[in-house]
N, C-alpha and C positions, 0 to 999 in steps of 0.2 A: 360794819356794813349794815345798811338798812335793807331789811327784807320785807317785801310787799306781802300783805295779807291778801291772799287770793280771794276774790269775790266768789260767792257761791256759783257753781257751774250750773246754770239753769238754761243754757242755750241748747237747742237741738243741734245735731250734727250738721255741718255746713259743707257744701261742695268745695273741692280744691279751688284755690284762688286762680282767676284767669288773668290777673294783672301781671305786671313785670316783677320778677324776683331780682333784687338789686345786689344780692350776695348774702353773707351770713352776718354782716356787721354794719353798723351805722356809726360813722365817725363824727367828731365835733364839727358843727357847721353844716352837716348833711341832714336831710329830712326825707320822710316817706310821705308820698301823696296818697290820696284815696285810691284803693285798688292795688297799691304796691306792697311788696312783701320782703321779709328777710327769711332765709331758710338755713337751718343748721341741722345736719344729719337728716332725720326723718321728719323734723318739726318745722312748722311754718308760722311766722308771726306776720299777720296781715292787718293793715289799716283798711277795714272794710268800707264800702261806699256809704254805709249808714253811720260811719264815724267811730265804730267800736274797734279797738285794737285787740286782736284775738290770736291766741296761740293754739294751734290745732295739730292733731295727729294725722297721719296719712289718710285715715278713713273719714276725716272730717270731725272726729270727736274733739270737743272744745276742752282744752286743759286749763286755760286761764284767759281772762279778759278784763278790760278796764271799765266795763259797764257805762260806756259813753255813747251808746247807740242813740240815734235820733236827737243829738244835742247840737248838731250843726258843726261837728268837728271837720276840719278841712285838711289838716296836716299834722305830722308828728315830727318834732324838731329836737335834735341833740344840740343844745345851746352851748356857747362858749363859756357860760357861767357854770356849766356842769349839770344843769337840769335838763331832763328829758321831758318834753311837754307836748301834750295834745292841745292844739289851738282850735277854737271856734271864733272866727274873726280875729279880733285882737286880744280876746280873753282866753284864759287857760281853762280847759275842761277837766284836765287830769295832769299830774306830773309825778315824777319820782321823788320830788322834794329834796333834791341833791344840789341845789344852787349853792355856789360858794365852794364847791368841790372841784378838784382838778381832774375832770373827766376826760377820757380819751375815746372810748368806743362802747357801743351797746352791741352785745353779741347774743345770737341765738345758738345755744350749744347743743351738741348731739346728745347730751344727757337730759334734755328737755327743759333746762333752765335758761331763762333770759337774764343776762348779767350786764350791769353797767360797770365798766372797769375804769379805774383811774390811770393816769400816766405812769404811776409807779407799779402798775400791774395788780394792785389790790382791788377788791370788789367794793363798790360804793353802794350798790343796790342790786337786788335780784327779785325775780318773780317767785322764788321759793318753790319751784315746780320740778326740781331735779329728781331723778329716779335712778335706782341702782340697776334697773332692767330696762334700759331705753330700747325703743324699737329701732331695728337696723334699717338704714336707708336702702331703698332699692338701688342696685347698680344702674348707672345710666346706660341706656341702650347704645350699643356700638353698631354703627352702620356696617353692614356686611361688605366685605371687600368686593370691588367690582370684578366680575368674572373676566378672567384673562382671555384675550382673543386667541382662538385656536392658531397654532403655529402653521405657517404656510407649508404646503407640501414641498418636500425636498425637490430641488431641480433635478430633472432626469440626468443621469450620468452620461457624459459625452464620451462615446467610444470612437476610437480612430483605428485606421488600418493602413499600414504602409505597403504599397503595391510591390509585390515580388515579381521576378521574371516569369513570364508565361501566364500571369493571372489576368482574368477578365472580370468585368463588373458582374457578369452572370455568376461566375464561380464564387466571387466574394459574397454576393447575395445569398447564394446557396449555402455558404459556410456559416453566415451569421443568422439567417432567417430560415434556412431549410427550404427555401423557395427562390430559385434563380430569377423567377419572373418579377421579383421585387427590386431588381437592380435600378429602376428609375428613381427609387427613394434615395439610394446612395448617391446617384448622380446629382439629384436636386440639392441634397444637403451639402454636397461637396462643391457645388457651383460648376459642374461639368456640363458643357453644352453638347458635346458629342460623346455619348456613352461608349462608343466603339474606340475612343482614343484616350487611353490612360497610359501614364509613364511609370516606369520602374522607379521606386523611391518616392512616388507621389503619396502624400498623406490624405486619405479619404476620411470623411466623417460618416460614421455609421449611426443613423438615427434610431 
């Protein structure tokens, strides 16, 4: 495996990238445009708008970079010939020098290493930045569940009364409400037009 000799880290901390994160890996035939990133665990590999390919920690600390800023770099391509190349126009500004290898994917790993893997699973190149004490990625925020709508109040229980011999609406209202004067409520709920006329066995609704 070819291990990259990391250039001296002389860059200031940079803010988190605002471009699109396309995953943790770049496969053969795929490319990163300016402002796009790969993210593995807590670490982000970004092709900055100035053309520098930079591996950063969550706080913006630069772990590794290609020293290709201000060289007109436009894209980073994992080619079918196995080489991972930063292009400025039609020329190469930087590469992993792995052409002729059977490459499969470039991965940003949670251990802080950037590794180019072959189709056989072996490593063809790495940034050499792996650590035994990687920063743990912050868990993604989970949207709070929507508050449940309050349950509707239970429907009032419908009471009924079967008229017994000798009963009057007044007496029935007195029985249920303690106030015989409320007999019109029973008559209305029961659909009785003449409160003075109720029949034995008639089922009344008691509201």
